[in-house]
N, C-alpha and C positions, 0 to 999 in steps of 0.2 A: 698203819692204813691210811694217814691222814700226809702223809708223806708221798706214797704212792698217787694218791689223786691227784697231792700235789704239781706234781711231777708230769703226770700225765697231760693233766687240765695245760701247764705250763709250756706245756710242748704243742698244743692247742689255737694259744693266740699268741706267740711268738712270733710268727712271720707278720705281726699288723703295727707290734707296739717296738718301741727299744728307745736307746739314747738318753741323754744328760744333757742337764743342765749348764749352762755355760757358765764361766765365772772367771774370775780372776784369784794371780795367788793369792795364797793364805797359809794360815800359819796351824801345823800341824802339833800333836802329840807323838812324841817318839819317847817309849816307857813313859818314864814318869819326868822329862823337860818338855817345854816350852822350846822349837825350834825358831828362830827368823823367820820372817816373812822371805826372803830372798831363796830358802833352803824348799823349798817343795811349790807343787804347782797343784790349780784342780786338774785333773785330766777328768776327760779326754780332751779338755775344750779351756786352755789357759789363754789368757791372752798374749797373741803374737806381740805387740806394740812394748811390752813394759816385763818381756825374757829379757832376763840379764846376761844373756850373750843371744850370736847373733845367728841364725842359722844358714848355712850356705846355700841354700836353696830357698828362694821366697814362690816358686809354685812348679805344680805338678809336671815331669817331663812329659806324659802322655793324657795332656789334662783330657780327649776326650775320652778315652778309653777308662779312663778313674770316673768321668759324670755316669758311663756307663754303667759302669761296678759299681757306682751308688744308689743307681734304679734298682738295682739287685737288694738292697737291704740297709741295713743299719752297720758303721763302722763296731769292725771288734777285734780285738787283740787279744790276743793268749801270752803268756809272758809268764812263763809259768817261774818262780821264783824257787832258789839254788839252795839247799841245806847240805854242808859238811864240815868233818870235825878235822877239818886241814884249815891250815895258815898257809900265805905265802907262795897259793901255787896259780897257777892264770886258768881262769877258767871263760867256757863261753859262753857270752850270754844268745840264746836260743826263743827265738816263738815264731809266731804267723800273724798276719796281718789282713782283711780284708772285711770283706763286706758280704751279711747276709740275713737267716734270717733270725738270729742270734744262738741257735743250735747247732750248724754247721757255717761257717765261712765261702759257702756257692761262688765268689766272685775274690781271689783274689788280691790285694797289691801289690801287683807286677813289676819290677824294673823301674822303681822309685826310693829317693833315696831315705835311707834310716840314717838316724844319729844318735849314740847314746851319750848322756851328758852324767856327771857327779859330782855335786859338790863338799871339797875335799873339809868345810869348818872355813877356810878366809876366802876359796876361787872357785869358778865353776870349771870344769876342765871335760872335753869333749874327749870319748874315751874309743871310742872308734865310728866310722863312717861308712855303708855299704851300700849297693845298690838288693832290694830283694828278689828274690828267683824268682821264676815262675806260676807259683805255687804259696806266694807271699811270707814265703821265708826269711827270717835274718838270720845272721849270726854275728857275732860281734865279741871277740877276745878282751876280756881284759886283764890286764897284768899280772900279773905276781906278787908286783912288788907295791901296790897298790892295795893289796889284803894281805898286808906283812902281819896286822896286828888284827889279834881276834875281835869280834863283832858282826853289829850286824852294817852291810853296806843297800844305800838306796841307791838303786840307778833308776835313770829317765830313759825311756824309748819314745822319741819324737817323729815321725814322719812331715818329715821337712816338705813338703808342698802345700799343708793349709795346718802346719803346727799341731796335731793334735796329739796326744802322748800317753803315755800309761808306765805305773811301776814295774819296779824288777827289783826283788829283794836278794842278795845272797848273805844267809844267815850263816854263820858260822866258828863254833865252837867246839872246845875237846870233847873228848870223852868222860863222862861222868858228870855235865853240865843239866841243869834242871829244868824244867818243861811241866807249861800247862798248853793240855788242847781243852778245846773246842769247838764245837760244832757252833752251827750261824743260824740258819732255821730252826725259828721255832724256840733254837737254846737262847741266844743273843735278842732275835726279835720275840715279838707277842706271840706269832701263832705262823705256822708256814709259810701263811698267804701275805704274806708283807709283800716282798719281793715280788709276787707273783700282781698287785696292786699297784707296786712303783713303773711295770711294763708297760700295763696299760696308762698307766695318766703319769709319763718321767717328772712329772713337778713334785708326784706323792714321795713322800722321804720316809721306807720303812721306822715301824714303832721299836722300838729297843722297850725289854720290861725294863721297866722302873728297878735302877741298881746296877742293871747288866756292867755301864759302861767303869763305871766305880768299883767293880770287882773285880776286873778284867785290868783298872789301872789299879787298884789295892796290890796287884800279885807282881806286876811290871815293877811296881815303886820298891816293894821288896827282892827285887834282882830274879826274878823268873821269868826267862823266855817265853814266847805265848805261839802256838802255831793254830790258825784256824784253818779246820778241816773240815771241812763239806763234799756234798751233793752234789754240787751245783753242776753242770756241763761245763767243759773251760771256756765257751761262749762267754760267760756271765763273770768269768774274773776281773775283766777292769770293770765291770761295773759293782764286786764283791770289793775289789781294795775301795776303792771313790767311794765307796758306802763309809765303812769302817772308818777311814779317815777324818769323814766330815763329820763322823757322828762322835770323834775323838778316842775314840778305841789305842789301845797300846799298840804301835808298831807289833808287826809278827807277819809271820810265813802264811800267806795262803794257799791251801790246796785245794785245788778244783778237779773235775772226773774228767779223763778223757771220753770217756767214754757214757753213755746216759746210761746210770742205777738208781736201784732204786729195792728197798726191801733187802731182802739177803743177797743180790748182788752190792749193794750198799754197805752190808756190813763186809764180804770179800776184798771187796773195794780199801777199805778203810782198815781194815786188818791187814793188809798188804803195806799200807802205808805203814802205820804205826810198828810192826813190827823190823820194818826198817828202817826206821829211826830207833828202836831200842836195840836190836838184834846188830846192827852194820856200823851204825854210826854211836853207840855204845849211848845213848840220850837215858835221860831217865825223866818218867811221864811223875810229877806231885800229884798232879791233880789234873782229871778231866771231868767233859761238861757235854750232858747231852738231852736231848729229849726223846728220842726215838730208841723202840727196841735194836735198831739195825746198831745205836750208838753204843747200846749197852753190852751188843756181843762182840765190838769190834774191840772196847776199852780193855774186855775179861779177857778177850783172844790175846791180848797183848801181854796178858801178866799185871793190870794194875787192879792192887783192890779195889772189893766193894763198896769197903768207906772213905776210895778217893774217886768215887766214879759219882759224880752228880747232877741228877737227873731233876727238869724241871715240866711240869706239864701236867697229859694225863696218862704219861707211863712211870711217873715221879715211883719209886722205887720198886719197878718192875726188878723183878730178875737177880733181887739180893741190892740192888743198887741204893745207893742214900739219895731220900726223896728232898728236893727244894722246894718249898711252897713258894719261896717268893727271894729277891737277889738282899732285901733290905733285912730280911731275918738271917737270910745265911749270912750276913758280914758281923752277925753277932754269935756267929755257931763259934761252938768250942776250936773244931780243926782252923777253920778261918782267922779269928782273932789268935790263936796260937802258935799259927805259923811262923815259923823264926824264919829272918830273913836270910835268901838262898847263900850256902857259899858256892860263889858258883868256881870251878876250876880254871876257870880265865880274867878270876881280878885278883 
């Protein structure tokens, strides 16, 4: 019930709050490795003057229209991460950019240039450039030759007019790959209200449970891939990705809900997603973390054994799940200590 109340209250206050602090390019945890400073930016507000490449447009095509749109709310990006069990095939990065109340993008950013950039380990490459349509949508194809190897590919989507950005991950791994799934609110954060506090005060940094970052990085160091499965609405896609990066969580795909979901609808939404990665992609879930009854239900529906469903908070141990009192103790549990390095089929 706490998540039902939280999400309902979120709807009531989101229209008057939002935003993220400006920041300069910064280093980032990807798996267990620290990437160099030039390979990542603090989205949505990187320092345009310090970008290692030049955006073709230095201003908006329709500044008066954009100014009016901005009056309608905060900047919002929905850039869904892409999951695939194939490699070497072209894919299309799709997303929506606009302004609104955080729940919907009621004022789309239309007819403005968007470009996608990727760092190949040596230099930056522009993957493509396009104009958004009347609904703020963009579509940019990534050629198959870029995606020839298994792995995670992080792309940066830039609105050239003001140099704001977001990230979009392509996660491609073969059948049989091993994953850890985790919820965010109340599971990684100390309660469901942390993102609410951030929306009320953009300078507030949501607090993680002590040891949560270490647990997730421990999984990544052992070679397991991470997926962050949250019932947050898609308008929080950018805020969620930015927080995970800033907190030092390992790289992973972020999956947000297209529609407003809670309770049973959240369980159905998460069940559908988990069934897709298990049945359609052939991926294996070795551990699943949550805090809500809907998390437990979805994990069980996807066939995750109860002794691999780890629940923290007031629902710990509910419906046969494995209780987690705190993450420090969890790191000393038999399961976590004895979990072997992942034997991934793409390594």
